[in-house]
C-alpha positions as CSV (number, residue, x, y, z in Angstrom):
1,M,0.9,-5.1,-4.3
2,N,3.5,-7.9,-4.8
3,G,7.3,-7.6,-4.0
4,A,8.3,-6.6,-7.5
5,E,6.5,-3.4,-6.9
6,Q,7.1,-2.2,-3.8
7,P,10.6,-0.6,-4.9
8,I,8.4,1.4,-7.9
9,A,6.2,3.2,-5.1
10,D,9.0,3.3,-2.4
11,A,10.2,5.4,-5.3
12,C,7.2,7.1,-6.0
13,V,6.6,8.7,-2.6
14,A,10.6,9.4,-2.1
15,V,9.8,11.6,-5.3
16,I,6.3,13.4,-4.5
17,A,7.8,13.5,-1.0
18,A,10.3,15.7,-2.3
19,A,8.4,17.8,-4.1
20,I,6.4,18.8,-1.2
21,E,9.4,19.0,0.3
22,D,10.6,21.6,-2.0
23,A,7.8,23.5,-2.2
24,V,7.4,24.4,1.5
25,A,10.7,25.4,1.3
26,D,10.5,27.2,-2.0
27,Y,7.0,29.1,-0.7
28,P,6.9,29.1,3.2
29,N,4.6,31.6,4.3
30,A,2.3,30.4,1.3
31,T,-0.9,28.4,2.4
32,P,-0.5,24.6,1.9
33,A,-3.3,24.7,-1.0
34,T,-0.7,27.5,-2.8
35,Q,2.1,25.0,-1.4
36,A,0.3,22.6,-2.8
37,R,0.0,23.3,-5.9
38,H,3.7,24.5,-6.0
39,A,4.4,20.9,-5.8
40,V,2.7,19.6,-8.4
41,R,4.1,21.8,-10.8
42,A,7.1,20.6,-10.0
43,L,6.0,17.1,-10.3
44,A,4.0,17.8,-13.6
45,A,7.2,19.6,-15.6
46,E,8.4,16.3,-14.8
47,G,6.8,14.5,-16.8
48,W,4.5,13.2,-14.1
49,H,0.5,13.6,-14.9
50,F,-2.4,14.2,-12.7
51,T,-6.3,13.7,-13.5
52,A,-9.3,14.2,-11.0
53,E,-10.4,10.9,-12.6
54,P,-11.0,8.7,-9.4
55,P,-8.7,4.9,-10.6
56,A,-12.0,2.9,-10.8
57,A,-12.9,4.9,-14.4
58,L,-9.0,4.7,-15.4
59,V,-9.9,1.3,-16.6
60,A,-10.4,0.3,-19.6
61,V,-13.9,0.0,-21.5
62,P,-14.8,-3.8,-22.0
63,E,-15.1,-4.4,-25.7
64,G,-18.5,-3.2,-27.6
65,I,-19.2,-0.2,-24.5
66,T,-18.7,3.5,-26.1
67,T,-18.3,6.8,-23.4
């Protein structure tokens, strides 16, 4: 990661941490999995996109290859 990317990474970490803190505060008796789902839903409502695919699968497919 270069120096220009670090502030973006730091901002992402802060937003994710805030969503987790909110979920734990809003659902203190829920299981960690439930709290995590609430945090992910809150982030998705803010326009964040999540995928189960590993990052390598998101790399552009070379020209001429179809999936």
